[in-house]
C-alpha positions as CSV (number, residue, x, y, z in Angstrom):
1,X,-21.8,5.3,10.2
2,X,-25.2,5.0,8.4
3,X,-27.3,6.4,11.2
4,X,-25.8,10.0,10.7
5,X,-26.4,9.6,7.0
6,X,-30.2,8.8,7.4
7,X,-30.3,11.6,10.7
8,X,-29.0,14.1,7.5
9,X,-31.4,13.1,5.0
10,X,-34.2,13.4,7.1
11,X,-33.1,16.9,8.5
12,X,-32.5,18.2,5.3
13,X,-35.8,16.9,4.1
14,X,-37.6,18.5,6.7
15,X,-35.9,21.8,5.6
16,X,-36.7,21.6,2.0
17,X,-40.4,21.9,2.9
18,X,-39.9,24.4,5.3
19,X,-41.1,27.3,3.0
20,X,-44.5,24.8,2.9
21,X,-44.6,25.0,6.4
22,X,-47.9,27.6,6.7
23,X,-49.6,25.5,4.5
24,X,-49.0,21.9,5.8
25,X,-51.0,19.8,8.0
26,X,-49.7,17.8,10.8
27,X,-51.3,15.2,8.8
28,X,-49.1,16.6,5.8
29,X,-45.8,16.2,7.7
30,X,-46.2,12.6,9.2
31,X,-47.3,11.6,5.0
32,X,-44.4,13.3,4.1
33,X,-42.1,11.3,7.2
34,X,-43.9,8.7,5.8
35,X,-42.8,8.7,2.3
36,X,-39.4,8.8,3.4
37,X,-38.9,5.8,5.1
38,X,-41.5,3.4,2.9
39,X,-38.2,3.7,1.0
40,X,-36.3,1.6,3.6
41,X,-38.3,-1.3,2.9
42,X,-35.7,-2.5,-0.1
43,X,-34.6,-5.9,-1.4
44,X,-31.3,-7.1,-1.4
45,X,-30.4,-9.1,-4.7
46,X,-27.3,-10.7,-4.9
47,X,-25.6,-6.9,-4.1
48,X,-28.3,-5.5,-6.1
49,X,-30.8,-2.8,-4.9
50,X,-34.1,-3.8,-5.4
51,X,-36.0,-0.2,-4.3
52,X,-39.4,-1.5,-2.9
53,X,-41.0,1.1,-0.8
54,X,-39.5,3.7,-3.2
55,X,-41.7,1.6,-5.7
56,X,-45.1,0.8,-3.8
57,X,-44.6,5.4,-2.6
58,X,-44.4,6.1,-6.3
59,X,-47.0,3.7,-7.4
60,X,-49.3,5.7,-5.0
61,X,-49.0,9.1,-4.8
62,X,-49.6,8.4,-9.0
63,X,-53.1,6.8,-7.8
64,X,-53.9,9.6,-5.5
65,X,-52.0,12.4,-7.0
66,X,-50.3,13.3,-4.5
67,X,-47.5,15.1,-6.3
68,X,-46.2,17.2,-2.3
69,X,-45.0,13.9,-1.2
70,X,-42.4,13.3,-3.8
71,X,-39.3,15.3,-2.6
72,X,-39.8,13.1,-0.1
73,X,-40.1,9.6,-2.0
74,X,-36.4,10.9,-3.6
75,X,-34.9,11.2,-0.5
76,X,-35.5,8.6,0.5
77,X,-34.0,6.5,-2.6
78,X,-30.7,8.6,-2.1
79,X,-30.5,7.8,1.6
80,X,-31.4,4.3,1.5
81,X,-29.2,3.7,-2.0
82,X,-26.2,5.9,-0.3
83,X,-26.6,3.8,3.1
84,X,-27.1,0.8,0.9
85,X,-23.8,0.6,-1.4
86,X,-21.8,3.6,0.5
87,X,-18.6,2.8,2.5
88,X,-19.7,0.9,6.3
89,X,-17.5,2.8,8.1
90,X,-18.2,2.6,12.3
91,X,-17.2,6.3,14.2
92,X,-14.5,3.0,16.1
93,X,-12.9,3.2,12.6
94,X,-12.3,6.5,11.5
95,X,-10.8,7.8,15.2
96,X,-8.4,5.3,14.2
97,X,-7.8,6.7,11.1
98,X,-7.4,9.9,12.1
99,X,-4.5,8.8,14.6
100,X,-3.2,6.4,12.0
101,X,-2.4,10.3,10.0
102,X,-1.7,11.6,12.9
103,X,1.3,9.2,13.2
104,X,1.8,8.7,9.5
105,X,2.7,12.6,8.3
106,X,5.6,12.3,10.9
107,X,6.9,9.9,8.8
108,X,9.0,10.9,5.0
109,X,8.3,7.8,3.6
110,X,6.3,4.8,4.8
111,X,7.7,1.8,3.5
112,X,4.7,-1.2,5.6
113,X,2.5,-0.7,8.0
114,X,1.3,-4.0,9.8
115,X,-2.1,-4.1,12.4
116,X,-2.8,-6.1,15.1
117,X,-5.3,-7.0,16.9
118,X,-5.2,-7.1,21.0
119,X,-5.5,-11.3,20.2
120,X,-3.2,-10.9,17.6
121,X,-0.3,-14.0,18.5
122,X,1.8,-11.6,18.2
123,X,2.0,-10.3,21.6
124,X,2.0,-13.8,23.5
125,X,5.1,-14.7,21.1
126,X,6.9,-11.2,22.3
127,X,5.4,-11.9,26.2
128,X,7.2,-15.2,25.5
129,X,10.7,-14.2,24.4
130,X,10.7,-11.9,27.1
131,X,10.2,-14.2,29.5
132,X,13.2,-16.6,28.5
133,X,15.3,-13.8,28.6
134,X,14.3,-12.8,31.8
135,X,15.5,-16.6,32.7
136,X,18.4,-16.0,31.0
137,X,19.4,-13.2,33.6
138,X,17.4,-13.8,36.7
139,X,18.9,-10.6,38.1
140,X,17.5,-8.4,35.5
141,X,15.6,-5.4,37.0
142,X,14.2,-4.8,33.0
143,X,11.7,-5.1,33.3
144,X,9.4,-8.0,31.0
145,X,5.9,-5.8,30.4
146,X,7.9,-2.6,29.1
147,X,6.7,-1.6,25.4
148,X,10.5,-0.7,24.5
149,X,11.5,-4.7,25.6
150,X,9.3,-6.2,23.6
151,X,9.3,-4.0,20.4
152,X,13.0,-4.5,21.0
153,X,13.2,-8.0,20.9
154,X,10.6,-8.1,17.2
155,X,13.1,-5.9,15.5
156,X,15.9,-7.9,16.1
157,X,14.4,-10.8,15.8
158,X,13.2,-8.8,12.2
159,X,16.2,-8.3,11.9
160,X,17.5,-11.8,12.5
161,X,19.9,-11.1,15.2
162,X,20.0,-13.1,18.3
163,X,19.5,-11.6,21.5
164,X,22.0,-12.6,24.5
165,X,18.9,-11.6,27.7
166,X,17.3,-8.3,29.3
167,X,20.3,-6.7,30.4
168,X,21.6,-6.1,26.7
169,X,19.2,-6.0,25.2
170,X,18.7,-2.8,27.0
171,X,21.9,-1.7,27.2
172,X,24.8,-2.6,25.2
173,X,22.5,-4.1,21.8
174,X,21.9,-0.4,21.0
175,X,26.1,0.3,21.0
176,X,27.3,-3.2,19.3
177,X,24.4,-3.0,16.4
178,X,24.7,1.1,15.9
179,X,20.8,1.7,16.0
180,X,19.1,4.9,18.6
181,X,15.7,4.3,20.0
182,X,13.2,6.5,22.1
183,X,9.5,5.7,23.9
184,X,7.1,8.5,23.3
185,X,4.0,8.4,25.8
186,X,1.2,11.1,25.1
187,X,-0.5,9.6,27.0
188,X,-1.4,7.1,30.0
189,X,-3.2,4.5,27.1
190,X,-0.7,4.7,24.6
191,X,3.1,4.8,24.2
192,X,5.2,4.5,20.6
193,X,8.4,2.5,20.3
194,X,10.8,4.3,17.5
195,X,14.0,2.1,16.8
196,X,16.1,3.7,14.1
197,X,18.7,2.7,12.2
198,X,21.0,4.0,9.6
199,X,18.8,2.9,6.2
200,X,15.4,2.7,8.2
201,X,13.4,3.3,11.3
202,X,10.0,1.8,13.3
203,X,8.2,2.7,15.5
204,X,5.9,0.1,17.5
205,X,2.4,1.2,18.3
206,X,1.3,0.1,21.8
207,X,-2.4,0.6,24.1
208,X,-4.7,0.0,27.0
209,X,-7.6,-0.3,27.8
210,X,-6.5,1.1,30.7
211,X,-3.6,2.3,33.5
212,X,-4.0,-1.3,35.1
213,X,-3.8,-2.9,32.2
214,X,-0.9,-4.4,29.6
215,X,0.4,-2.8,26.8
216,X,-0.5,-4.4,23.4
217,X,1.4,-4.0,20.0
218,X,-1.3,-2.4,17.9
219,X,0.8,-1.5,14.6
220,X,4.4,-1.4,13.0
221,X,5.0,1.1,11.0
222,X,8.3,1.0,8.8
223,X,10.0,3.9,7.3
224,X,12.8,5.7,6.3
225,X,13.4,8.6,7.8
226,X,11.4,11.1,10.3
227,X,10.4,14.7,8.4
228,X,11.7,16.8,11.8
229,X,13.8,14.6,13.6
230,X,17.6,13.0,12.4
231,X,18.5,11.3,15.8
232,X,23.1,10.5,15.6
233,X,22.9,7.4,15.6
234,X,25.5,5.7,18.1
């Protein structure tokens, strides 16, 4: 993300000299850019920025009385300060924040949010739990790799409910425990799993790299209710 700020500053610098373009030579443009780039040289002194390049440029400019380049040094100083002290956030992180905001807009109030990486132990734990349930009833046709199976296991374990087997989890548990569930697949790489009890709702965000890869649990939202949809609990 820092390189975007850097490009914006250097473009703004060149635009600020645009009204002098008829008097500036190619050498002058090179010196303007050079003065800006000189400010990129700095020292990180225990988290404190020491703008060595700016100081050197300032001394040289005053000695040679080339005040035309003072603006380039100021732009360079501001640029290096913004990038040094600004938040370190990548484009992928911005994309994740955008997706998170899209998800949270549907909730009235969020109680908690948990986030996991693909390597998080929770995915292996849920996979092992699903396989264990399959062993209890090998004839079950419920696919253990289905995200709904994994998320239902997590929800019921979270609420300290013992799970009998896969068929019970899929067909009987919602009626016995009085909860509603639904799945939503906005695209082939994302599946949203919802489980609603009377007093609380849970949403699991499952993602995968491509259509051939398995889904991984990436986020869990705990909320009180949806803004636009309040399902009837059986």
